[in-house]
C-alpha positions in Angstrom: 142.4 98.2 88.4 139.1 96.1 89.5 138.6 95.2 85.9 142.4 94.4 85.2 142.3 92.1 88.4 139.2 90.5 87.0 140.7 89.9 83.7 143.5 88.1 85.2 141.4 86.0 87.2 139.1 85.3 84.2 142.2 84.0 82.2 143.0 81.8 85.1 139.6 80.1 85.9 138.8 79.6 82.1 142.3 78.4 81.0 141.8 75.9 84.0 138.2 74.7 82.9 139.5 74.1 79.3 142.4 72.2 80.5 140.5 70.2 83.2 139.2 67.5 81.2 136.1 67.5 83.0 133.3 65.6 81.3 131.0 68.3 80.0 134.0 70.5 78.5 134.6 70.3 75.0 138.3 69.1 74.1 140.9 70.9 72.5 139.3 74.5 73.1 141.8 77.2 72.6 140.7 80.7 74.6 141.7 82.9 71.5 140.8 86.2 73.8 139.2 87.3 76.9 138.0 90.9 77.4 135.8 93.1 79.8 134.3 96.0 78.5 131.4 98.2 80.0 130.6 95.3 82.5 130.3 92.4 79.8 132.8 89.6 79.9 133.6 88.1 76.7 134.9 84.9 75.7 136.4 84.2 72.2 136.6 80.3 71.9 138.0 78.3 69.1 135.6 76.4 66.8 136.6 73.2 68.8 133.7 74.5 71.3 131.1 73.3 68.8 132.6 69.7 69.1 130.1 68.0 71.3 126.2 67.1 71.2 123.4 66.8 73.4 121.1 68.9 75.1 122.0 67.7 78.5 125.7 68.1 77.6 125.3 71.8 76.5 123.3 72.6 79.4 125.9 71.3 81.8 128.8 73.4 79.7 126.7 76.4 80.0 126.0 76.1 83.6 130.1 75.5 84.0 130.5 78.9 82.2 128.1 80.8 83.7 128.9 79.6 87.3 132.5 80.5 86.8 131.9 83.7 85.4 129.7 84.8 88.1 132.4 84.0 90.6 134.1 87.2 89.3 133.2 90.3 91.0 133.1 93.0 88.4 131.1 91.8 85.2 127.6 92.0 84.9 127.2 89.8 81.9 128.6 87.1 79.7 129.1 86.6 75.9 130.6 83.8 74.2 132.2 84.2 70.8 133.1 81.4 68.5 136.0 82.3 66.3 134.7 86.4 67.1 131.2 85.5 66.0 128.2 85.3 68.0 126.5 82.0 67.1 124.5 79.4 68.4 126.2 76.4 70.1 125.2 72.7 68.8 121.8 72.5 70.5 120.7 76.1 70.0 122.0 78.3 72.9 123.5 81.6 71.9 125.2 83.5 74.8 125.2 87.3 74.1 125.1 89.7 76.9 123.4 87.4 79.3 123.1 88.6 82.9 125.2 86.9 85.5 123.5 87.8 88.8 
């Protein structure tokens, strides 16, 4: 049950982030899927997440994702996929099974 509740909360939180228009969140990003497996929260995002540049911008964006994921009680790790692939973001960050706490 806690996984299901966490899953629903993750959808709500991350949908709000990507539709908020916040300065450090890339525009037009679609959440393709979210799942939680073995304590890992995985966000599968559209390729639009790559449409930005700058180290500071990426740092702020990553912090928003981590702070939001850390608010959820269950997951211990965060993974970000782009179109189903673990890849580096424009400034070189790759988030694959990174601890939240």
